Every structure is written in structure tokens, then in C-alpha cells.
C-alpha positions as CSV (number, residue, x, y, z in Angstrom):
1,M,9.6,0.9,21.4
2,S,7.1,-0.1,18.7
3,W,3.7,-1.7,18.6
4,Q,3.0,-4.7,16.5
5,R,0.4,-7.4,16.0
6,A,0.7,-10.3,18.4
7,E,1.8,-13.7,17.0
8,D,-0.5,-16.7,16.7
9,L,-3.5,-14.7,15.4
10,A,-5.7,-15.2,12.3
11,W,-7.6,-12.3,10.9
12,V,-9.8,-11.3,8.0
13,Q,-11.3,-7.9,7.0
14,S,-14.7,-7.5,5.5
15,A,-14.4,-5.8,2.1
16,H,-17.9,-4.4,2.6
17,S,-17.9,-3.0,6.1
18,G,-14.2,-2.7,6.9
19,V,-14.7,-4.6,10.1
20,V,-11.7,-6.8,11.1
21,Q,-12.3,-10.2,12.7
22,V,-9.3,-11.4,14.8
23,A,-9.0,-14.9,16.3
24,T,-6.5,-15.8,19.0
25,F,-4.9,-19.2,19.3
26,P,-4.9,-21.6,21.0
27,D,-7.9,-20.3,23.1
28,T,-9.9,-19.3,20.0
29,Q,-11.3,-16.0,21.1
30,V,-12.8,-14.0,18.2
31,Y,-12.8,-10.2,18.4
32,S,-14.5,-7.7,15.9
33,L,-12.6,-4.5,15.4
34,D,-14.2,-1.5,13.7
35,G,-13.7,2.3,13.6
36,G,-10.4,3.4,15.0
37,A,-9.4,0.0,16.3
38,A,-9.7,-1.4,12.7
39,V,-7.6,1.6,11.4
40,I,-4.9,0.9,14.0
41,W,-4.9,-2.8,13.2
42,K,-4.4,-2.2,9.5
43,L,-1.6,0.3,10.2
44,L,0.2,-2.3,12.4
45,D,0.9,-4.4,9.3
46,E,4.4,-3.5,10.2
47,P,5.8,-2.6,13.7
48,M,5.3,1.1,14.4
49,G,6.0,3.5,17.2
50,R,3.1,5.2,18.9
51,D,4.0,8.7,17.6
52,E,4.3,7.4,14.0
53,L,1.0,5.6,14.4
54,V,-0.7,8.9,15.6
55,S,0.9,10.8,12.7
56,R,-0.2,8.3,10.1
57,I,-3.8,8.3,11.4
58,T,-4.0,12.1,11.5
59,E,-2.6,12.3,7.9
60,D,-5.3,10.0,6.7
61,V,-8.2,11.7,8.4
62,L,-6.9,15.3,8.6
63,L,-7.0,15.5,12.4
64,I,-4.6,17.2,14.9
65,P,-2.4,14.7,16.7
66,D,-3.2,16.1,20.1
67,D,-6.9,15.5,19.4
68,I,-6.5,11.7,19.1
69,S,-3.4,10.8,21.1
70,E,-5.3,9.8,24.2
71,E,-7.8,7.8,22.1
72,V,-4.9,6.0,20.4
73,D,-3.3,5.2,23.7
74,R,-6.5,3.9,25.1
75,C,-7.1,1.7,22.0
76,L,-3.6,0.3,22.1
77,S,-4.0,-0.5,25.7
78,Q,-7.3,-2.3,25.1
79,L,-5.9,-4.3,22.2
80,A,-2.9,-5.2,24.2
81,G,-5.1,-6.3,27.1
82,L,-6.9,-8.7,24.7
83,G,-3.6,-10.1,23.5
84,L,-4.0,-8.7,20.0
85,V,-1.0,-6.3,19.9
86,E,2.2,-6.0,21.9
87,Q,4.9,-3.5,22.5
88,R,8.5,-4.4,21.9
């Protein structure tokens, strides 16, 4: 299974701060993603499995996968709960 951004969303990233603003439709909820959530959002430009996602994050910031796996799982769960990402 892979994770991907949900459909019917609009988003923009601040060039200055790196914060990602995501709006849902039709209910028009706006969420601000920063830190790890913004990194995950950007990586999900294409559908990606959880293990690949963890691997890509650890490559970029030189961390050990076991050190961030739970954090990535928690973030994906929260983003899914908000309707911003989905698992297929």
C-alpha cells in the first residue's frame, strides 16, 4: 500500500518559511503544515509506501530510520485523520 495526497485539495508553500497551507473542499478547512509534516507533504508529490517515505526522509536529514519511524506513522495518521492524505 502507498500513501498519497487526498484529492480535492488546494495547497501552497511559503518560499520564505517552508510552511505548507492546505485547504480542503468543499468544507474549506485550512491547515498549516510545518516541520516534519511539511516534509512528508512535499515527498508525497507522488504516491509512496511508508518504508520508502521513511527512507527518503532519513536520507535527506541523515537520521536512522528506527529513530523516526514512529513519528512518521503518527504524522501520517494525523494527516489522514484530517483528510489530507490517504492510503491506497
